[in-house]
N, C-alpha and C positions, 0 to 999 in steps of 0.2 A: 828835103833833111828829113831823117831819121831819129825818132824818140823810141828808145829802149825802156822798157820796166823791168828791171832784174830783181826778182823777189826769190828768195830760197825759202822763207816762209811767204805764200802769196796773199795779195788783196782779196778780200769778198770778191766772189763774181759778178755783183753788182758793181763796185768798185772799178773794176778791171773793165766792165761794157763802158761805163761811163767814162774812163780815162781815155779810152779808145775814140769815142765820140770827140771829144774835145781837142784830141790830135788831130784826127783824121778831118774835121770840120776846120780846122786851121790850114788844112793842105798838107800835113806832114805825114809821113808814113810810120804807123804802129809796129812796132814791134815787141815779143813778149816772150821772156825766160822765167820759168816759175819751176821752184821744187828742184832746182841743179843739185847735185851730190859730188860736184868737183869743180874747182876753181879753172880748170882749163875750159870748160863749157861757158864760162862766164867771160874770159880771155878772148874766145873766137865771137861771141856775140857783141861783144864791144867794138870790134873792130873797124867798123864804118859808119858808126853811130855820131850823131851829132849832139845828141842830150841822153842822160842817163837817169833814170830814176830809180832809189832804190829804199826800202825799208831799214834793216838793221844788216844788211849787207856791207862787207869791208870792201871799201875803194881804195886798193893799195896803190902803191907806185907802180906795181906790176900792170895792176889792172890800166890805170893811167897811160902808161907806156904803150900798152895794147890799142888804146882807142885813140888813133892817128887824128882823127877828125872831130874828136870830142870838145865841145866848147861849154857846157854846162852839165853840174852834178846837182840833182836835185834829192835830199835825204826828207823822206816823209815821215817826220816827226820833230821834235824839239833839238834833241841831241845831235852831234853830227860828227864824234868822234870816232865814226866808224870811217871818216873820209880822210885820207890823207892831204890835208892842206897843203904842206910843203911842196909836195908834187904836183898837185894843182896849181900852185901859184908860179912854180916853175915853168908851166905850160900855159899860163894865163888863162886858165880854166876857172869859170865862176861856179862857187860852191853856194848851194842856198839850203836851210832848211824849211819847214813849215811851221812858226811856231802858232801855238793856242789851238791847234785842231784837234790834238789828243788831250787838250788840258782838262777837260771835264771827266772824263775816263779815270787819268791817273789823279785828281782830286777826289773822286767817289772813292776809288781804290784805297787813299789814305785814310779817308773816315771809316771805311769798313775793317780795315786793320784795327783801327783804334776800337772801335767796338769789340771786335775779335778778342782782341787782347784784355779789354776792361771785362770782358764775360769769360775770361780762363781758357779761350779757345773752345768754347761752348763744352768744356768738361764738367762734370758735376762739381758743385761747390759754390759758395757765395762770391759773386763777382763785384763790379761796380758800375755806375752811371758816368758818362761823359758828361752829360749837363751839369752845369756850375763850376767846372772844371776849367783850368788855365790852358790854353791851346798857344802854343809857341810855333810860328812860321818861319823856317830859316830860308831866305830869297823869296820875295814877293812879287813874282812874276804873273803870268797868265794862271798857273796852276794854284799859285799861293795865293791869289784874289779870289779864286773860286772857293777854296777851301775856307778861306776867312769868312765868306758869306753863309757857308755852311754849318761854321761853327758859331756863328751868331744867331743862326735860325734854330741851334739845339741849347741855345742860352749858355754857350760856352764864353767865357772871358778872353778875347782873342789879342794877341802879340804879334808883331810882325818886325823883322830886322832884313834890311838890306843896306848897300852902301847908298842908296838914293834916299832912303829913309832916314839913316844916321845923318847924313848931309844936308837933311830938309829940304831936300828936292822933289819930292813926293808929296802930293797931298794925299790923304787916307779918308776913306769912306767912313762914315759914322760906324762905330763899333770896331773900329781896327785902331789898335793902338801900337802906334810905333815905339821901337826902342832904341837906344842911342849907340849899343855895341852888343856882339853877339854873345859875350859873357853876361851880360844881363837878360838876355832871352832866355839862355839855358838855365839860369838862374831862378827863373820864376816860372818854368813851363811845365805842365802836370804831364802835358802830351806835347812832344817835340816833333814837329813834321819838318823835314829836309827836302829841299827842292832846288838845292844849288846846282848849277851846270859842272860839268868836268873840265878843268883846263888845268896849265902848270901852277895855277896860284891855288886852286882847290883841292889838287890831289892829297890826300891824306890829312886835309886840313881839320877834320872833326876827330878828335883823339881822347885820350885818357883826361889831358887838364880838362877841356872842354866838357866832356861828359861827367866828369866829377861834379861839376857844378850844379846838376840837375837836382832837383828835390826830390824827397823820400818819396818811392813809390811811381816815379815817373816812368812813362813808356815813349821809347824812341820809334819814329816810324820813318824808313828810307825809303823812298819810291824814286829816289834820283839814279845815282850811279854807285855801286860799290867803290870804285877808286876814289870816292871823296872822304872815305872812312880810312882810318888807322885802325886795321883791323886788329892789330897787336893791342893797340890801347882800349879797344873795344873789348876785347877779350878780359884786359886786367881789371878794367872798372866792372865788368858783370860779375867776375868773381869776387873783387872785394864788395861790392852792392849788390847783395842779394834781393835788393827789393826793386832793382831797376828791371825793365823788360826791352826787348828790342824785336822789332818787326821790319822787315824788310821785303822788298821785291826783286832784290838782288841778290842771289845767295853768296855769302861769304867764301873766299877761299879757305877760311879755318871755319867752316859751317858745322862740321862734324865735331871738332873739339869744342866749339860754343855749345851745340847740344850736350854734349858729354857731360861737360861741366856746369851748365846752366838749366838744362832740362827744357820744359815749356816755357821758361822766361823768353825762348828765342823761336822765333819763327821765320822762314822764309818760302816763299813760294815757289813752287817746282820749277817755273821759267819765267822770265819776266812779262807781267801780266799788265801794267799801267795802261798801255794803248789797245788792249785786247779786247776791244769791244767794236759791235758791227758799226756802230755811229762814228768812232774814231775813226776806224780803218777806211771807211768811205771818204770822212772828211779831210784826213792826211794826204789821200792819195788824189782826190780831184783838186786839192791846192797845189800839191806838186806838178800835175799836167798842166794847171794853168799858169803856173810861174816858169815852167821850160817853154812853153808856147810863148809866154809873154816876153822872156828874153830873146827867144829866136827871130821874134817877130818885131818887136819894138825896143829891145836893148834895156826891159825894165829889169834894174837891179834891186829891188826894193828890199828882197830879203838877203840879200847876198852876205855871207859870214865872214868871206876872206878877203875883205875890202883892204 
């Protein structure tokens, strides 16, 4: 059987070497497509592979149709909106992600963004400290849990909301205060960090009404996906509330307009940086390889997302 790693933005060389070892020690053939510049290269590469490992590469219906032997796609990372699940389901192809492997990297970035915005993006002038401030975590998964620990370590008052918290189905560690509604979370957060996944329920779910509830001087941090933000609502509230700041790891479609109207109250990384650490790169790649091998060898579907 053949396992293809197809990455327009490559894994670190160390990760590629270790992935190759995992695949070949399992008795499978390792194939590699890196830095491809045209989708026809990907379509040709997947023709006879049994497993496909990607990063942010688009696994469209066309790609799935071209991969006649494909049995599993593993997205090295938490989000999997770059994989066409409907097309995969139609072919009974298993789709997996690698939850938790990038979590520390994203949590550290969120924390760094808080400090960056608190210190006026390191421009001259008096900034503020994040110690003693209220940190709100919207979605308390792998990333949220790590960020909560970091917030506690910096003497922040940490609040968290998720459906499982609201339904009292999740026991929270000491120092993490659960709230019963997302409105309550936004209403009492000096720093609001967004970690919700993107799906049909969450697209544009964070907009004017919710953001308007933030207390004076609040900072919004988005290291999730841009699709969860209602960008028109964000622009409106940022124009009306000149005390608010917004920092994001996913540049909004209306970024130029936001900057023109809000100046340095808005910041976006040049390219998504959440998982861009050596450690996260290696962790996610190796996890993806182990999961692909585990499914092909033993039918292990632990991390399947299209059940």
